[in-house]
N, C-alpha and C positions, 0 to 999 in steps of 0.2 A: 504494500500500500504506500510506497514511497513515490514521490514525484521527482523526476530528474530531467535533465536536458540532454541525455545521451543522444548520440546520432541515431539515425533511422535504421541503419543496417548493422546487423550483428557482426562481430569479428569473424574472420574466415575460419577460425578454429571451431566454430559452432557447427552442429550437424546441419546438413541440407534440409530444406523443407520437405516434410513427408507429403503434405497437401497444401495447396494455396489457391486462392482466387483473388482476382482484382477486378474492380468495376469502376468505370468513370461515368459521371452523370452531371447534368446541369443542376444548379442549386434550386431545388423546388421542393416544398414541403410534401407534395404528393409522392415523392420518391422514398420517404422514410419508411413507410409501412412495407412496401414490396422488398426493400433492401433488408429490413429486419427479418422478414420471412425467408428470404434467400439465404441469409446467414444461418438461421436456425436449421434450415433444410440441409445445407452443406455440412454442418457439424454432425447432424444425425447420420448422413451418408458416410462421414468419416469415422463413425462409431464413437462420437464424442457427445452423445445425447445429454450426458450429465452437465455439460457446459452450455448447451444450446440456449437455454432461457437467459442465463446471465450474459452470455456473449451478445445475444440479440438485443437485450436491453442496453448494453454498453454501446453497441453500434447505433441504436436509435438516438442515444444521448449525444454521441460524438458527431454523427451526421447532422442532427438538428442544430447543434452548436455551429458547425461549419456553415450551414445554410443561414442561420440567424446572424452570426457575427462576421463571417467571411465576406469578402467582396470580390472573390474570384469568379470566373465564369465556368469553372469546372471543379468538381469534387471527386476525389479518388478514394475508394475504400479498398484496403488490402487486408486479407485475413490469412494467416499462416499457421499451420500445425508444424512446429519445429522443436525437435528434441523433446523436452519435458514441459513445453509451454505452448500456449496459443497466443499469438501476437495479433493485435488489431491496430491498424493505422488508418487515420483519416486525414487526407491532405486537402487543403482548400486554397492553396496558392497565395494566402494572405500572410505577410509577416506579422509577427506579434504573438507572444506566448499566451496560451490558454491559462487562465488562473481560476482556481476554485474560489468562490466567494460565499459568504454567509448570507443566506436569504432570510428576509423577515418572515414572521408568522403569516402575514397576509399576502406575501409574494406568491405569484403563480409559477414562477420559474426561478432559476438560480441555484438549483440543487443538482444539476446534471453531473458536474465533475466530482462533487462530493459522493454521489452514487457510484461513479466510476471508481473512485478511490476506495470505496467500501467493498466493491466486488472484485477488483483487480489486485494482483500481487504487487504490481507497481504500475505507474503511469508517468507520462512526461510529454515533453514537446521536443521537436527537432531544434537544433541550434538556431535556425532561421525563423522558427515559430510557425512555419507553414504546415506542419504535421503534428497532430496529437496522437499519441500511441498509448497502448497499455498491454500488459501481458497477464494471462491467467495461467495458474498451475494446472497441469493435467491431472485428473484422478489417477491414482496409482495403478488401477486396473485397466486404464485405457489401452486398447490394443494398438500396436503399430501396424504398418503394412505387412502383408504376408511375406514371409521369408522364403526365398527360392533356395532350395537345397539341391546340391548336385546329386545325380543318381549314383548309387553305389555299384 
């Protein structure tokens, strides 16, 4: 649950992505729901159903923030199953770091990044502030891809 400004791409020593998808779209509120459903569906297909709801909620919050506060013409979502984590990145092309704020009792918004921080193992922004990312730990029993064994 820490916030850092680490770079977007993991060091080369980390394992290659087992599964990944990336989608670019115009900043439009009508995109949030289908992208949330796409994320949950992909995670279920990757046998990560235990993370599907939390990841879909995080994607909703990060994409909504990019639409609401970004001023770019394109948003990109990338979700990767890598090693022992699921990494979610949302880029909006707008410099400036995302900052969690404290919402008042009557505020209708302002809790998205606090929610991300509560659900994710860690979160942060790219050094240029154009991408907000988070990582979720995989359940211990999450299966990896099938292993191909040579014939005996």
